[in-house]
C-alpha positions in Angstrom: 146.5 90.5 94.5 146.6 93.4 92.6 146.4 96.6 94.2 144.6 100.0 93.0 143.8 103.0 94.5 140.0 103.0 96.3 137.4 104.9 94.1 133.5 105.3 93.6 132.1 102.0 92.7 130.7 102.1 89.2 128.3 98.9 90.4 127.3 97.7 93.9 127.3 93.9 93.7 124.1 92.1 95.9 124.3 89.9 98.5 124.2 87.0 95.5 126.4 86.4 93.4 124.9 83.3 91.1 122.5 81.4 88.8 119.3 83.1 90.9 120.9 86.8 89.7 122.9 86.2 87.2 121.4 87.6 84.4 119.8 90.7 85.8 123.3 91.5 86.7 124.9 90.9 83.1 123.0 93.3 81.8 123.8 95.5 84.7 127.6 95.4 84.4 127.2 95.9 80.9 125.6 98.8 81.3 128.5 99.8 84.2 131.0 98.9 81.7 129.7 101.6 79.1 129.3 104.2 81.6 132.0 103.9 83.9 134.6 106.8 83.5 138.5 105.6 83.1 140.3 102.6 82.8 139.0 100.7 85.9 135.2 99.5 86.1 135.1 99.1 89.7 132.6 96.3 91.5 131.7 97.1 94.8 131.6 93.3 96.2 131.3 93.9 99.8 127.8 92.7 100.3 128.6 89.5 98.2 127.9 86.5 100.7 127.4 83.4 98.3 129.4 82.8 95.2 129.0 79.7 93.1 130.4 78.6 89.6 128.3 81.1 87.5 129.3 84.3 89.4 132.5 83.7 89.1 132.2 83.3 85.4 130.2 86.7 85.1 132.8 88.1 86.6 135.8 86.5 84.0 133.6 87.2 81.5 133.3 90.9 82.8 137.3 90.8 83.4 138.0 89.4 79.7 135.5 92.4 78.5 137.1 94.9 80.2 140.5 93.8 79.3 139.4 93.8 75.5 138.8 97.2 75.2 141.8 98.2 77.2 140.0 98.4 80.9 140.7 96.7 84.3 137.7 95.2 86.1 138.5 95.9 90.2 136.4 94.3 92.7 136.6 97.0 95.9 136.0 95.9 99.3 135.9 92.5 98.9 134.3 90.4 102.0 137.3 87.6 103.4 134.9 84.9 102.3 135.1 85.5 98.6 138.7 86.3 99.4 139.4 83.0 100.7 137.1 81.6 97.6 139.5 84.2 95.2 142.5 82.5 96.3 141.4 78.8 96.5 140.3 79.2 92.6 143.5 80.9 91.7 141.7 83.6 90.7 143.2 86.0 92.7 146.3 85.8 90.2 143.3 86.7 87.2 140.9 89.7 88.6 142.4 92.6 90.0 141.3 92.9 93.7 141.4 96.5 96.1 143.0 95.0 98.9 143.9 98.3 100.4 140.1 98.2 101.0 140.4 95.1 102.3 142.9 95.3 105.1 140.7 98.6 106.0 137.7 96.2 106.7 139.8 93.8 108.6 
């Protein structure tokens, strides 16, 4: 997992990142990516408890959208359950995770 400097989040994600929330979040992510200053788009994922394949797909599509515009999507404050899910799915090799914040919360 890649480390970045902690900073203010451009978007705070809710508890559920699944099929029930993905439509609303897709629009909010698009706005955050358009409005975010700098190179990184920071998502505060500290409250995320539930993630399904649709939610993971949303994170991947946002990551690719940021990459195509020369930016980076950063997941800040990840809870241990999300870190485990990213490791099991091997997405920790793709997505940028702010591990400094994860270690501080443990």
